[in-house]
N, C-alpha and C positions, 0 to 999 in steps of 0.2 A: 241326821234327820232323815226321816223318809222324805219322797218326792211325791208330793200332792200330783195325782193323776189329772185332775181340772183345771191345775192352775198352769195359763197359761205361758208358753216359754217363748223365748226370740230365738228364730232360726239362727243359725252357723249359717254364714256365707258359705257359697259355693267352693270345694276346690278347687283349688288357682282362681281366685277372683281378686284381682287387685294386684295381680302376677303378670311380669310381661309375657307374650306369648312368643311363640317361634313363627316362622314363615308358616306354618301348616293351618295357625291358627292355633295350637295346644298353648298350655299354659306350662310357664318356667317354672319347675319345683324347683323343692332342695335349696336348701341355704337363702341366705340374708335378701328379700327383694333389692334388686336395684334401681335405684333413679335413674330410667335414661336420660341419657343425652341428647341436647338436642342437637338436630339436624344440623350438619351446617351449613350456614348463612342464615339459620332460623333466626329471626327477628330483623334480619341487615335490611336494608331498600335491595331491590332486585331493579334490575333494569330493563327496557323493554323486551327481551326475549324471557323475563319472567327466574332471569338468574340472579343471588344475590351477590351486592356490589361489595366485593370484599374491602377491606379498609384498608390500603395501604401498608404495610411494615412500619412503624414508628421508626422514622430514622434515628440512626444512636448518635446522639449528641457529639462530637468528635471533643475529645479530654482537650480542655484548655492549656496550649502547649506553657509551662513554666515559665514565667519570664526571667528572661536570659538573666543570669549576673552580670551588672555592670562594673566589667574590671576599675577597680578605684585608680581614680587620675592619680599617678604617683606623684606623691605633692613634691614641691621645689626646694632645694636644701637652701635651710633662710643660713649663709652664711654667716658664722658667729665674728661681731666685730674684732678685729684683728687689734691686740693690743702693742703698739707700737713703744718701741724702746725710747728712751728719752731722746734719742740721735735724731726723731723728726722734729722734735720740740725744742728746736736750736735757738744756738747763741752764734754771736761772730766771735771769734777768740784769734788772739795774736800773742807770740812770746818776743818778749824784747830780753837778752842776753849782758844782763849789767853785775855780773859777778868777776869781778878785778881776780884775776890770778887762776884762773880753771879754765880748761880746754873746749876744745868746742862741744856742744850737747847734741844731743839725740831727744825730743820731748813729745811723749803719747799722752794723750786723755782715755784713761782706762786700757783696752788695745789699739786704739786708735791712733795713728802716729800725724802730729799737728805739726812737726818742724823734725829739719834734717840738715846738720850739718851748718847750728847756726855757733857763728864764729863771736866773741866777745866783742860788742858796741853793734850789733846788728840785731836788728829785728825780721819776726817773720810775716809774711803775708797772712791776710784775715782765713779763717778756716770755719765753716760748720761744727760746732762742739754741740755734747749735748748737755740740756737744761739740769740742772739739782745737782748734790754732791756727787760730783766728781772727784777721781783720784787721779794726780799728775805726778808722770815719774820722768824725772830728770837721768839722763845718762847718758857716759861720754860713747863715743863713737867705737869703743871697744865692749862695751855692753854692762860697764860696770857702775850700776847706779850708786847718785850721789843724793838724791833725794825724791821720794816721794810722800805726798800729801794728799787731802782732799780738801777741796774747795769747794766755794757754791759757785753756779755760773745760774744767773738769771738767764730765764726764757727771753729772747727780743735784744737782748744787750748787746751793745759793742766794747770789749775789753780788752787790754793790754796787758798779760801777765807778767812780770820781769823777772827774771830769776835774781835774786840780788844779796849779797856777800851777810853775812851776820858774824855773831860770836860765835867761832870752832864751825862754819858750815857754811850751809846754804839755805836762803827761806825764800818762799814767792809772796809776790806783792801783786793785786788787782786792780789794775786801775781803772775806772769806766771812761771810755771813749764817748760817750753819749754826747751830740750838743748841739745847740736848736741851730738852723742854719743861718748865717752870717748877715746876708740880706744889706741891701743897701750899698751891694759891690765892696764890703769891706768883707776881713775874715778874723778869724778867731786865735788868741795866742794863748799859751799859758807856761807854766815851768815845771816838771818836776825834779826832785834831789834823789838818786839813787846812790849817791856816791858816800859809800862806808866811812863812819868815823868822821862825816865832814861837820864842820860850825854850820848853824845857820847861813844863810844866805841871802845877803840883797838882793835884788836884781833892778838894772840901774839903766838910763839912756842915756846918752852920751854929753846931757845938757843940765844933768844933774837931778830929772825926774828920776823920784824909786817908783818903780810899778810894782814891786811885789817889796814886802821884809817878810824877814827871819822864815825863809823855808827851807825847813827843818828835813833830814833824813826821812825818807820814805813818805815827805809830804808831794802833791802836788793840787798847785793851786787851781784855781777856779777860772774859767778861761774870762777873757776881758777882748772886746770887739779892738781890732785893730784898724786903723784905713791905712791904703798898698801906699808905699814907698821902700824906701831904705830904713834899714836902723841897723843900730849897733850897739848891744846889751853888755852891760858888763857885773859880773857878779863876786860879792864883794861883803864883807863883813864892817857896814856902818850902824853911826846912830841917828841916821836922817829921817825924815817921818814920810813915811808912802803918799802917795796919791791917793783920793779916795776911790773906795773899792768899786762905783757904779762910771768911774770914769773912763772912758775910751782914749787906748792908745792913739794919740795924733800924729801926724809924720812929722817926723827929724826933718830940723834944721840940715841941709847936706853939709854947714861947715862946721856941725861937730862930727864929720863921719872921720876916721881915722885918728879921732884924736883920744890919747889917753885918760880914763878919767881919774880926776886927783888922789881919789881913795884908794889903798891897796888894794888892786881886785887880783883874783887867781885866776879868773878865766872871762873871755870875752868870746862873740859871736856876732857875726854880720849876718844878715838876711833881709833879702828883696820881695818885701811879701807883697803875692799878687790877688789878687780878687778872689773871695769865695773861696778859698783854702783854709784848713787849719794847721796851725801852727803850734808841734810843742818841742819844748826844750828838753832834752832830759842832762843833768849835769851827772858823771861819773866817774869813778876815780881813774886814774891816770898813772898813780904809781904811791908807794908802800908810804909817803907822808898825806899829813892831816889835810893840808891844803894840795894836793898834787890833784886838779877836776879839772877834766877835760866836757867839753859838751856834743851831743848829739840831738840834731836837728829832726824831727820827721816830720812829711806834709801828708797829710790828708786830704 
């Protein structure tokens, strides 16, 4: 399109206009114009001498140290509740050698030795025994095992375990010894028949009173309260009526001491009863005959 010479035109800016100038005042051409940087301190407050107050460098915030790991407090080990064997849940047990014709015994409950050198018609002291079903081993001093049997032993009780005769061998008989305190200055009295093959025995006083009747083999009577004093008991087969079970054994008239009871007795025993004791008279065999019986008195 032709240019109209009479149309006014916008004049172009002088060369170098808007460009930075050098120290001589000449425009700095060539290249993309550069926006001049502000003088150092421009726009900042100045001090009394006209110098810009530079801001202090921003202090670097020290890094917060990581929270130290607190070592875990070692847990105090809680000991497991010890499982105590039944040995600590104990009962009091003693052993009586009532097996006629057998040698001296050694007796164990499990692996615990309870009696040693237990001769016939002797009794051991009480020992602590584990409660529950326990195995009792009766052996000779040479180690030969005569009997091994499991029996129940009740916690907190006192008992006598008698080794007795039976057909063809031995057996164990457990007798409970727990009894109430006699009190009143009196004592307790009972009878146990451990004489194998013996007839039922009556227990009589010298004046004819029947304290117990028909005490059979392996039977132990209940306790009776007995007054302190001297007594002579006879053991025989009679048809006499026994005294009431609730009646105490009163003091025997001394005139009857040493007298032979009219009934045919198989054994007798004299006892001087003292206060606050427990007396048990055991009947044991003294020979092969049926009525060969001896007495053994145990005082607790």
